[in-house]
N, C-alpha and C positions, 0 to 999 in steps of 0.2 A: 654181765650185766655188770659186776663190780667194778673189772680192767674199766666198761664205759663211764662210770659215775666216776672214778678215781682219774682218768685223763679229763673230762669235764672239770672236775676241780680244778686237776692244778693249770688248766688251760684258762679257766676265769680268775683264777689265784695271780696269773702272768700277768693279765690284763690288766687286773686293776692292781698289779707294782706298777705297770709301765705306765696307768694311767696317774699312778703318784709320783712317780718319779718323772712324768713330763711336767707333772704340777711344780713340783719343788725347781726343775730348771726355769721353769717360766717366770715362777717369782722372784729367782736370783735373777734372772737377767733383766728383768723388766724394774725390779727395785732395786739395782744397785748397779748395774751397767751401763744399760742404754740412757737411764736418767742422767751419766757422769760424762755423756758421749764419746763413751768408749767403744771400740770395732773391738769382738770377741773375734776367735775365729769360728769353721764351720758355715755351714749355709746363714744362721743368724747374724750372722757377720756382715754376709754380703748385704742381707736382708737390712742390717743398722747401717750402712752405705748409703742405702739407696735412702732411704727412711730419713738419713740427715740434708740429701741432696732435695729429694723429691716429697717427703712428708707423707708418703706409703706405710701405712702400718708393715711393720715386719710379719707380723702374722698373716697378711695374705700376699705378700712377697714370695715368703716361705711357700705357702702352699702352692703358689702360681707355679715357682721355678722346682719344686718338687714332682709335679705334674708332667711337666717336662722331663724331668728325671728319670720320673719310673716309666713313663714311655719308651726313653732311651734305654732303659735298662732291662726293659719286658726282651728286646728281642736278642742282649749281648748277655743277660744273669740267668732270663727264665723268668716264668712264671711264679715259682717257690719263694726266690729272692723279693719278687714283690709282693706277693701278698704276704710275707711276714715282714715288710716295713710299713704296709699301709697303716695298720692300727697305730703305730707310735706314730706316725707321722700326721696324721686325723688329730692324737689327742694331742700332739705337739703345738695345733692349729690352733686347736680351741683352747688350751692353757695359755699361750700366746695371746690369743684376741682377748680371751678372761680378764687376765693381769694387767691389760692393757686400760681395758675398761675400767677398771678396779682403781688401779695409781695414778691413773692419767699422766702419766710421764714423768711425775711427783718422785724425786732422791729421797730414799728412806732415810740415809747419812747427808747430812746437808755439811759442807765444806770440811769433809772428811775425803778426798779424792782416793787415797790409797787404801784406806780402809774402806772405805766403798768396795771397790774391785777384789779384796781380798775374800771378802763375805760374798760377795757376786759368785766368782770364782769355784767357791771351794761349795755354793750350793749347787751350782749349774754341775759341778764335779760328782756331786752325791746324787742329784738326781739322774745323770746319767750311768752312774755307778748301780742303782736301783733297774735303771732300764737295760742295758745289758747283762745285769745279771737273773734278769729275769725271761732271758732268749729274747727282747727286744730288739728295733733299729730306730734311729728317728730319722733316717735318709739322708737327704743332704747330699753332702760331702763324703759321705760314706757309698756311697752309690758311687760316686767316681772312684773315689780308692778301690774300692772292688774291682771297675773297669781296666782302670791303669794296671791293678795287681793280675790281672785275666793276661793281658799280652805283652806286659814286660814284668824284668825281672825286678819286683820292688815292691817289697813288702805294702798290706794296706796300711799299718801303721806311720809308716815311711811316709806313705803318700797324703794321708791326711798331714803331716807335720810339714810338709811341704804348702798347701793350699791354706794350712793355718799360719803361717810365716807371709805369705803372699797377700793374703787378704788382710792381717792385721796391720801390714807395712803400708794398704792399699790408702788405708786413711789418713795419711800424712799429703794425699792430691786433695781432699778435702779441706782440713784444717791448718795443714802445714806446722805442725805442733810435733815435734818429737817426743813431747814429755807423754802425748795421746798414746804414740806407738809402745812405749815404754809398759805403760799403766796396761796395752792389751796382752802383751806378752807377759805380765803380770798373772791378769786372768788366765791366760793360756795353762802355764806354769801351775797354779795354786787350783785348778781346774781337775788338770793331769794328775797331781798329786794324792788329792780328793778322791778322784775317780779308779786311782790304782787301789787306795785304802778300802774300797768299799767293796770291788769286788775280791778282794784277798781277804777282808775280814774274819767270814768262814772258813776260811782254808786254811789257818794257821795250826797246822800238826807238828809232829813232833816224832822222829825215830828213837828206837833205844836198841842197842844190842848188848844183849846181860850175857855174862860169862859167870858161872856159876853149878859148885858142886851141888846146889840144889836146885836145878833147873827144874825139875818133876814138881817142885812145891811152888814153885815162881808161877809155874804154867797153870798150876792147878787155880792160883790168885787170879789170873787175868782170863781164867774162862769163864770162872765161877764170880768172883767179888769184881773186876774190872768190866764185865761180862762182853771183853771181847776176844777174837783172835791172836793167833799168832803163828810164827815160825819157827821151828828148830833145827839150826843146822849142825852138821859135823864138823869140827876143827880139831885144830893139832897147834899143841904150843910148838912156836919154833926154836925159842933153848929149851925147853923142857921134852920136849917132842910126848909130851902127855896130851891123850886124847879128852878134848874138852866139846862139852856141847854149848850153843850160840841161840840164845832165844832173840828173835828178831820181833819187836814189836812197834804197831806203828798205833797212834793215841791223838786226844787232840792233847792240844798243849796245858789249857786249863786242868789235864789229870795228873801233869806232871809230876806234881808235889806227892799225892797221894801215890803213885806208882814208887816214887823213891824212897818214902816212908814204910811201905810194904817188903820190896826188895833187901831194905835197911835190918827189918824186923825179922825178916828168913832167913838172911847170911847177908853177917857184916862184913864179909872176905870179896864179896861180888864187885867184878870188874862191868861197869857200865860204862858207856858213850851215849851221848844224846845229843840228836843232830834237828834243825827247822828243816820243815820240808817244806815245798808248796802243793796245793794242787790235787790232793788225795781223793782218790775216787772213788766209791764201792760199797758195799754193804758198812753201815756204821757211820761213813763219812758223806761226803758229797755224792749227790746223783751226780751221775754223765750228763754232761750238756752240749750241744753242739749247734 
């Protein structure tokens, strides 16, 4: 029963965060990007192209195109991929429609196109970061990338990048304006940067290798005060030939100052190396996600 409730809690939490992420994305897209007549990447970029030509709302074209893509993906990628994408697609469709209705195409930043696309790209990236970190998907070009990756030796990330470049460059056919293409790429790169920051915000960890004669006291501090585990390796000095103990510790970056302070109090002669690591999964760190 506890396992069921725990699984239900994490599932509902993921759905809530996916909804929040799609709301942030939709606000950034409608308030700062499409209102400036800029075409971003992804399926919302395709929807933007259709909107500028036909005035069909992006929320509608996004939903319709995704229905066809999901039907296509069902045969190639399987039911599980489709099910995992449906909530994100439905949530983003709803929020796109909601902010279309609330904002009525009005720009939230007047006369500052560059500032607007930077803010819009940052908000879209933040929204996507929340979605992806919650095991969500927004469908669209993600489906195309997954299909290409299945049959060709091209990573999903690279396939998505190619799609985005083509979609943004296509805006020239409508506006005949190089500036709008440049702004579209500004949106894309600011979105990618913030997306990366959000995805890796909780994964900033450090690895310590501690060489000390007082290794037992240091291990005791790590276990009882820091409440973390560690590994003790046997080493031998290359010059001295002496046998040494090496304590290997993985910790959160914010704990670094306390670790240095305590080691200094225990052994001022300790030799320490510290390196940044990204993506530490397991007990005491991030849960493994697939």
